[in-house]
N, C-alpha and C positions, 0 to 999 in steps of 0.2 A: 685517451683523447675522446672528445664528444663533439658531435656536429651541432653547430648553431647556425641555422640558415644554410648557407653554402660554405661556411668556413669551419675548419677543424680547430677546436680550441682544447688545450690540455686540461685534464683533471689531475690535480696534484695529490700526492699521498705522502704519508710519513711513517717511518719505521717505529716499532714499539720503543726502541731505545731513544730515538729522537724525541718522541712524545714524552717519555719519562723525564728526559733532561730538560724539556721545556716547561713541564708542569711545576708550578710554584705554590706554596702553601698559603695562598691568599684568596682562594675561591674565585669570586667574580671580580676581584680587584687585582691589578698588576702593578708592582713597584718597578719603576724604571729609572730612578735616579734619586739624588739627594740635593738639598739646598746647599748653599755655600757654608752654612753652619752645621751641616751634617744631618739635617732632618730628612727622613725618607719621604719620598713623594709617591703616592699611589694614584691610580686612575681606574675608574669602573670600566671594565671591558664589556660586560653585559650586566644588566640589572633589571629590576621590576619597573623602572622608568626608562623612557627612551634616552639614549646617550649619543651625543654628537661631538665628534673630535675632528680637529683640523691640524694637519702637519704641514708646515711651510718650510721648504728647503731642508727637510730632515726625513727623507724617504726611509732610511734604514730603521729609524725609531718606529715609524708607522708600521713597517713590515714586521719588526720584532713583536710588537703588541698584537698583531694579527696572528702570529705564530702562537703566542700565549693564549689567545682567545680560542684557537682551534684545539690546543692542548687541554683546555678545560671543558671541551665539548661543544663549543659553538660552531655552527656552520659558517663558512667564510665564502662570500661571493665577491669577485673582483671584476670591476668594469674598467677596461683599459684598451688602448690601441698599441700597447707595448707588452705583448705577451712573453717576449724572450726573457726579460729579467726574472719573471715569475717561473719560467721553465728552468732557469739556472738554479733558482731557489729550490724548486722541486727536486732537482738532481742532488742538491746538497742534503735535503731532508730524507729522501728515499722512502722505502717501505711500501706497504700495500693498503694502508688505511687512508681514506681521503683526507687531505688537508684543506684544500680550497679549490674552487672552480672558477675559471676565468672566462669572461664573456667580452665580446667586442663592445666598445663604447656604444651605449644606446640600445643594447640587446639584453639587458637584465630581465629575468622573468618577473612576472607580477609578484609583489611582496605583500603578504597578508599578515595579520596579527596573530596567526595560529601556528607559526612555523617554529616556535621555540627560540632558543638563543641563536641569534643571527647577526653576523657582522657583514655589512656591505661596504666595499672599498671602492672609491672613485679615484683611480690613479691617473692624475694629470689628464683628465678628460675635459673636453670643451663643455662649458657650463658648470664644471666642478661638482655636478650632482645635486644642484640646488633643488631639483624637483623630487629628489629621493631622500631628503633629510629625514632621519629616523623620527617616527611619531608613534611607534607602538612599543609596549613593554617588551623587554628582553631583546630589543633590536638596537643595534649600534651602527651608525653611519660614520665612516672614516673618509675624510676628504684630504687627498694628498696633492699639494700644489707647489709650484716653484717660488712664487712671490705672493705677497699680500696685496693683490691688485685692487684698486678702488672699484672695479667692475664687479668684484665678488663681495661687496659690502654686505649684502643681505645674507650671504652664506655665513660670513664670520659673525654677524650679529646673532645668528641662531646657534652658535657653537657653545657647548658646555666647557670645552677646554681647547686652547690653541697653543701649539708648540712651534716655536720659530727657531730654526737653526741658522748658523752663520751665513750660508748661501741664500737664505730667505730674507735677509735683512740688508741687502745691498743698498737700497734706497731707504735709509732710516726714517726720514721725514714722512715719506709716503706710507711706510709701514705703521708708524705711530698713528697717523690720521685714519688709515683704514681700520685699524684695530681699536680705535677710540681710546688710545693710551696717552697719558700726559707727556709733554715734551721732556720732563725731567728724567724719563726712562731711556732717553736716547743713549746715554753713556753705557747702559747695560747692553744694548744691542751692539754698540761699537766695540765692546770688550769681549764679545762672545768668542770662545775658543772652539776648536773642532769637537771637543767632547762635551759641549754645553748646549743647552737650548734655553730660550726664554719662554716660560710657561705662563699663560694668562687664563684664569677662569672667571666666572661671574663675580667673584669676591676678592681674589688675590692675584698678584703677579709676582713671579719669582724667577731668579736665575737658577737653573738646575744642571747639575753634572750628571750626564747619562751614565747609567750603570747597567749594562747588559751582561748576561751570563756567557761563559765560554761557548756553550752549545749554540746560543743565539748568534754570537760572532762567527762561529764556524759555519752555521747555516747561511748566514748573510755573505759569507766569503770575504769577511773583513781581513785585511792584511795586518792591521795593528789592533791591539787590545786597548 
C-alpha cells in the first residue's frame, strides 16, 4: 500500500512465474486477436512515438494489455475511483515485483518525458483522461470507457486505436457517429459476439476475435476461455 494524500492505495506486484507467463515474444508489440480470416492483430504497447488506445466496453482486453506492458518492463499507473477490481487482479497475479500503482482519479503524479516506458490507464474516470493523452515517446495512455459518448469526441479523435466490445455498442448509431465510422459498419457492431471486438485505427477497421493466454484469463479471473 502507498499513501496518496489521505488515502491508502494499493501497489500491485507480480510473481516471477506470472511475469514469465505474461511475457510474449513480440517486444513492444502485443498480439491480442485475429481477424475473421485468421490474420493476427498486434498493437504497440509502448514505442518511440506516443501511443493512445481507447477501450469501449471491453475492460478485460484493456487490462490484459496492461499486464503485457508490465511484463515487458513498462511502468503502469492507473487512475480510477474503482480500486477494488485492481486489488482482485493483484491477488491473482501475486509476487513481490511491482506490477502497477493505482491512484485516485485526478491524483496522478506529474508525467515527464524522461520516465522510460510508461503506461497510464484512465479507468472509467470523469473526463476520460483527455488532459493526459500521451504526447511523449515511450508513453502510452489507455482510456477505458463504457460507451462511445459524443461528449468524448475529442478523446476518440486523438486515439491511434479504438477497440469496442459488445457492451460498448448498445447504441450503434451514436457509436458510429462518435467514432466517425460509416453507417455501413453498423452490421458489424450488431453482430459482435462476447469474444469479439471491433477495432478501428487511423487507416483500417476490422472485426477481431480476442485471443488471450491462459495466464491472462486466470489473472483476470475469467470463468470461461
